[in-house]
C-alpha positions as CSV (number, residue, x, y, z in Angstrom):
1,M,102.1,-22.6,-94.1
2,T,99.2,-20.6,-92.6
3,I,98.5,-19.1,-89.2
4,H,96.2,-21.0,-86.9
5,K,92.9,-19.3,-85.9
6,E,93.9,-19.3,-82.3
7,G,96.9,-17.1,-83.1
8,Y,94.9,-14.2,-84.7
9,T,94.5,-12.2,-81.4
10,S,97.9,-12.9,-80.1
11,L,99.5,-11.9,-83.4
12,A,97.5,-8.6,-83.6
13,L,98.4,-7.7,-80.0
14,C,102.1,-8.3,-80.8
15,I,102.0,-6.2,-83.8
16,L,100.3,-3.4,-81.8
17,F,102.9,-3.7,-79.0
18,I,105.8,-3.5,-81.4
19,A,104.4,-0.6,-83.2
20,I,103.8,1.4,-80.1
21,L,107.2,0.5,-78.6
22,N,109.0,1.6,-81.8
23,A,106.9,4.8,-82.1
24,V,107.9,5.6,-78.4
25,I,111.5,5.1,-79.0
26,Q,111.5,7.0,-82.3
27,F,109.7,10.0,-80.8
28,Y,111.7,10.2,-77.4
29,F,115.0,9.1,-78.5
30,P,115.4,10.1,-82.1
31,Q,119.3,10.0,-82.0
32,A,119.6,7.0,-79.9
33,F,120.6,4.8,-83.0
34,A,122.1,1.9,-80.9
35,V,118.9,1.7,-78.6
36,K,116.7,1.7,-81.7
37,W,118.5,-0.9,-83.5
38,I,118.4,-3.1,-80.3
39,I,114.6,-2.5,-80.1
40,Y,114.2,-3.3,-83.8
41,I,116.1,-6.6,-83.4
42,L,114.1,-7.6,-80.4
43,S,110.8,-6.7,-82.0
44,F,111.7,-8.8,-85.0
45,F,112.5,-11.8,-82.8
46,L,109.3,-11.3,-80.8
47,F,107.2,-11.2,-84.0
48,V,108.9,-14.3,-85.4
49,T,108.5,-16.3,-82.3
50,I,104.7,-15.5,-82.0
51,L,104.4,-16.3,-85.8
52,Q,106.3,-19.7,-85.6
53,F,104.3,-20.7,-82.4
54,F,100.9,-20.2,-84.1
55,R,101.9,-21.8,-87.5
56,S,99.6,-24.3,-89.0
57,P,101.4,-26.4,-91.5
58,S,99.4,-28.6,-94.0
59,I,100.2,-32.3,-93.5
60,S,99.2,-35.5,-95.1
61,I,97.6,-37.9,-92.7
62,D,97.5,-41.8,-93.3
63,T,94.4,-43.0,-91.3
64,D,94.4,-46.6,-90.0
65,E,92.0,-48.0,-87.5
66,T,94.7,-50.3,-86.0
67,Q,97.0,-47.5,-85.1
68,V,97.2,-44.7,-82.7
69,L,98.5,-41.4,-84.1
70,C,100.5,-38.9,-82.0
71,P,98.2,-36.2,-80.9
72,A,100.9,-33.5,-80.8
73,D,104.3,-32.3,-81.8
74,G,107.0,-32.8,-79.1
75,K,109.0,-35.3,-77.2
76,V,108.0,-38.6,-75.6
77,V,108.8,-38.2,-71.8
78,V,106.7,-41.1,-70.2
79,I,105.9,-44.7,-71.2
80,E,104.7,-46.7,-68.2
81,E,101.8,-48.9,-67.1
82,T,99.5,-47.0,-64.8
83,E,96.0,-47.0,-63.3
84,E,93.6,-44.6,-65.2
85,T,91.2,-43.4,-62.3
86,E,89.0,-40.8,-63.8
87,F,86.9,-42.6,-66.3
88,L,88.3,-46.0,-67.5
89,K,89.2,-47.0,-63.9
90,E,91.5,-49.8,-65.2
91,K,95.2,-50.3,-65.9
92,R,96.5,-48.6,-69.1
93,I,99.7,-47.8,-70.9
94,Q,100.4,-44.1,-70.3
95,L,102.4,-42.4,-73.0
96,S,103.1,-38.7,-72.5
97,V,104.3,-36.1,-75.0
98,F,106.0,-32.7,-73.8
99,M,105.3,-29.9,-76.1
100,S,108.1,-27.1,-76.0
101,P,107.2,-23.4,-77.1
102,V,108.9,-24.1,-80.5
103,N,106.6,-27.0,-81.4
104,V,103.4,-26.8,-83.4
105,H,100.8,-26.7,-80.7
106,I,97.8,-28.1,-82.7
107,N,96.3,-31.2,-81.1
108,R,94.8,-34.0,-83.3
109,N,92.7,-37.1,-82.5
110,P,94.8,-40.1,-82.1
111,I,92.0,-42.5,-83.5
112,S,88.7,-42.2,-85.4
113,G,85.3,-42.9,-83.5
114,V,82.8,-41.5,-81.2
115,V,83.6,-39.2,-78.3
116,K,82.2,-41.2,-75.3
117,Y,83.5,-38.8,-72.7
118,F,84.6,-35.2,-72.3
119,K,85.4,-33.3,-69.2
120,Y,87.2,-29.9,-68.5
121,N,89.0,-30.1,-65.2
122,P,90.3,-26.8,-63.5
123,G,93.4,-27.2,-61.6
124,K,96.9,-26.2,-60.8
125,Y,99.7,-25.1,-63.1
126,L,102.6,-27.4,-62.2
127,V,105.5,-27.6,-64.7
128,A,104.4,-30.1,-67.4
129,W,107.0,-32.8,-66.6
130,H,105.9,-33.0,-63.0
131,P,104.7,-36.5,-62.1
132,K,101.3,-35.2,-60.7
133,S,100.5,-32.7,-63.6
134,S,98.4,-35.4,-65.3
135,T,96.0,-35.6,-62.4
136,E,96.3,-32.1,-60.7
137,N,96.8,-29.5,-63.4
138,E,94.2,-27.8,-65.5
139,R,93.3,-30.3,-68.1
140,T,90.7,-31.8,-70.5
141,T,90.0,-35.5,-70.6
142,I,88.7,-37.1,-73.8
143,V,87.8,-40.7,-74.6
144,I,87.2,-41.9,-78.2
145,E,85.8,-45.3,-78.9
146,N,86.4,-46.8,-82.4
147,S,84.2,-49.1,-84.5
148,A,85.8,-52.2,-82.9
149,G,84.8,-50.9,-79.5
150,V,88.4,-50.1,-78.5
151,S,88.7,-46.9,-76.5
152,V,91.7,-44.5,-76.2
153,L,91.8,-41.7,-73.4
154,F,93.9,-38.7,-73.8
155,R,94.4,-35.4,-72.0
156,Q,95.4,-31.9,-72.9
157,I,97.4,-30.7,-69.7
158,A,98.3,-27.1,-68.9
159,G,101.7,-26.1,-67.6
160,A,103.5,-23.3,-65.7
161,L,103.5,-21.3,-68.9
162,A,100.7,-22.7,-70.9
163,R,97.4,-21.5,-69.2
164,R,95.0,-21.6,-72.2
165,I,93.6,-24.9,-73.3
166,V,91.2,-24.8,-76.4
167,W,89.0,-27.7,-77.4
168,Y,86.7,-28.3,-80.3
169,V,84.9,-31.6,-79.4
170,K,82.1,-32.8,-77.0
171,E,80.5,-36.0,-76.1
172,G,78.6,-37.7,-78.9
173,D,80.7,-36.2,-81.7
174,V,81.9,-38.5,-84.5
175,V,85.6,-37.6,-85.2
176,E,88.2,-38.6,-87.6
177,Q,91.8,-39.7,-86.9
178,G,94.2,-36.8,-87.3
179,Q,91.4,-34.2,-87.2
180,Q,92.1,-31.2,-85.0
181,F,90.4,-31.4,-81.6
182,G,92.2,-28.6,-79.8
183,F,95.1,-26.2,-79.2
184,I,97.3,-25.6,-76.1
185,K,98.9,-22.2,-76.1
186,F,102.7,-21.8,-75.3
187,G,103.8,-25.4,-74.5
188,S,102.6,-28.2,-72.2
189,R,101.8,-31.8,-72.4
190,V,99.4,-34.4,-73.9
191,D,98.9,-37.8,-72.3
192,V,97.5,-40.9,-74.1
193,F,96.2,-44.0,-72.3
194,L,96.3,-47.0,-74.4
195,P,94.8,-50.5,-73.8
196,L,96.9,-53.1,-72.4
197,G,98.3,-55.3,-75.2
198,S,99.0,-52.3,-77.3
199,T,102.3,-52.5,-79.3
200,V,104.2,-49.2,-78.5
201,K,106.2,-47.9,-81.4
202,V,108.0,-45.2,-79.8
203,N,110.7,-44.8,-77.0
204,I,111.3,-42.2,-74.4
205,G,113.2,-39.3,-75.8
206,D,111.8,-39.7,-79.3
207,V,110.8,-36.6,-81.2
208,V,107.2,-37.0,-82.5
209,K,104.9,-35.3,-84.9
210,G,101.2,-34.8,-84.4
211,G,99.0,-36.6,-86.9
212,K,102.1,-38.3,-88.4
213,T,104.0,-40.4,-85.9
214,V,102.5,-43.8,-85.1
215,L,102.5,-44.2,-81.2
216,A,101.2,-47.6,-81.1
217,E,99.2,-50.5,-82.6
218,L,95.9,-51.4,-81.0
219,P,95.4,-54.9,-79.8
220,E,93.4,-57.1,-82.0
221,V,89.8,-57.5,-81.1
222,V,88.4,-60.9,-81.8
223,A,84.6,-61.1,-82.1
224,P,82.7,-64.4,-81.9
225,V,80.3,-65.2,-84.8
226,K,77.7,-68.0,-85.2
227,P,79.1,-71.4,-85.6
228,E,79.7,-72.7,-89.0
229,K,78.2,-75.8,-90.5
230,I,79.8,-78.9,-88.6
231,A,80.9,-81.8,-90.6
232,E,78.8,-84.9,-90.2
233,N,81.6,-87.0,-89.0
234,T,82.7,-84.8,-86.1
235,D,81.7,-85.5,-82.5
236,A,82.7,-82.1,-81.0
237,T,81.0,-78.8,-81.8
238,E,83.4,-76.3,-83.2
239,T,82.9,-72.6,-82.9
240,A,84.3,-70.2,-85.6
241,V,85.9,-67.1,-84.7
242,A,85.8,-64.0,-87.0
243,K,89.2,-62.6,-87.8
244,P,89.5,-58.9,-87.1
245,V,89.1,-56.6,-90.0
246,R,92.0,-54.4,-90.7
247,K,91.3,-51.5,-92.9
248,K,93.8,-50.3,-95.4
249,P,95.4,-46.8,-94.6
250,V,93.7,-43.9,-96.3
251,K,95.9,-40.8,-97.0
252,K,94.4,-37.4,-96.7
253,S,95.8,-33.8,-96.2
254,V,94.8,-31.7,-93.3
């Protein structure tokens, strides 16, 4: 396990704070053994908390164009049909994942494709489980369209504690499923808006893993092709329809 690049500054500040605090206690209260041990223990827990928060474990990702991977570690708190009003402006299945401070806070692309839309929206800092946090909190909105023309919209949402959203993508980027697209510091929420007809594979309350848990299977896209040769003894003209191509899963480590 390694430390994510977003944690270098926070970890350095934490070590500096612990060093100064312990030096002050040692200098001004050299005989206060009980106080020093309390400070030592608190310093240890603070260091471990920051360390585990910014951990970046290596994971193996199975990519599949027909599936939507979870973009973040956490717990499923919302599964409902709703109207997406910012970009898609149509009914979608909203699936929300709440990230607690103990989760890995790396965000990963739910599908592969082209980034068709990106926007950063400043806003409020309501608690992440508030119904209006998806539309009123500070957030980013990203839309990826896959090779079949199916788009998935997802958002990083800041919360009452998490007030630092980091992103690594922009419009026009070609991205891979499971690849890191951002980071949210100190807990928050990620919303995913799936096309109607998607088969949801999780339930409310499920604990999910970013880049590992399959949230849903996308609806099949049927594309028309040129009519095949018609038999001489048929009166009606038949139109052939191409079956959707389903790519085999590809495993990779990230």
